[in-house]
C-alpha positions, 0 to 999 in steps of 0.5 A, spaced: 526 517 497 523 515 491 517 510 491 515 506 485 508 503 485 506 497 481 501 491 481 494 494 480 489 492 475 482 490 474 479 484 478 473 481 479 470 481 486 472 476 490 479 476 487 486 478 489 492 482 487 498 484 490 501 491 490 508 492 490 512 499 492 520 499 490 524 504 494 530 508 493 534 513 496 535 512 503 536 506 508 529 502 507 529 499 513 530 505 517 523 508 516 515 505 516 511 505 510 504 505 508 499 504 503 493 509 502 488 509 497 483 514 494 477 513 490 473 517 485 470 523 489 473 521 496 479 523 500 485 519 500 484 514 506 489 510 510 489 502 508 495 499 512 502 501 515 508 497 517 514 499 521 521 499 518 523 492 521 516 489 519 514 487 526 509 492 527 503 493 522 496 496 522 490 496 518 484 500 517 478 496 519 475 496 512 481 491 510 483 488 516 483 480 515 483 481 507 489 485 506 496 484 508 502 489 508 509 486 508 516 488 506 522 485 504 528 490 506 533 486 502 529 488 496 527 495 498 520 493 497 513 493 501 507 489 498 500 489 499 497 483 498 489 484 497 484 478 498 477 477 497 476 484 493 470 488 493 468 493 488 468 498 494 476 497 494 476 500 487 481 506 488 488 509 486 493 506 491 499 510 493 505 507 497 508 512 502 514 513 506 514 515 513 521 518 514 521 523 519 514 525 522 509 523 518 508 520 511 513 525 507 514 521 500 509 518 496 509 514 490 505 515 483 499 511 485 497 505 481 489 503 479 485 498 482 479 496 479 474 491 482 468 489 478 462 486 481 
């Protein structure tokens, strides 16, 4: 599985961004996808996940109600819509595929910077 994340950028607090992650290499709808992030000096943390069908989603408490994960299996793409962004959301965001047992494939990351 190859993953290519995009959509990061610089935004003011309160603004919105939509991240995309394009996948290739296996039947996209057969595995769950997740978004993670890593801020400078901090460990990588879970943000959101979505099942292969798109029916089941889970979010970190810190983003619940502000971020929405979705997927388009026809386009082999998963999205992360981020609204009401805060400076503490600043991080490199990674998409990952859970194809077997755990997240075993990772994208290259896309930088999100939220200015106050």
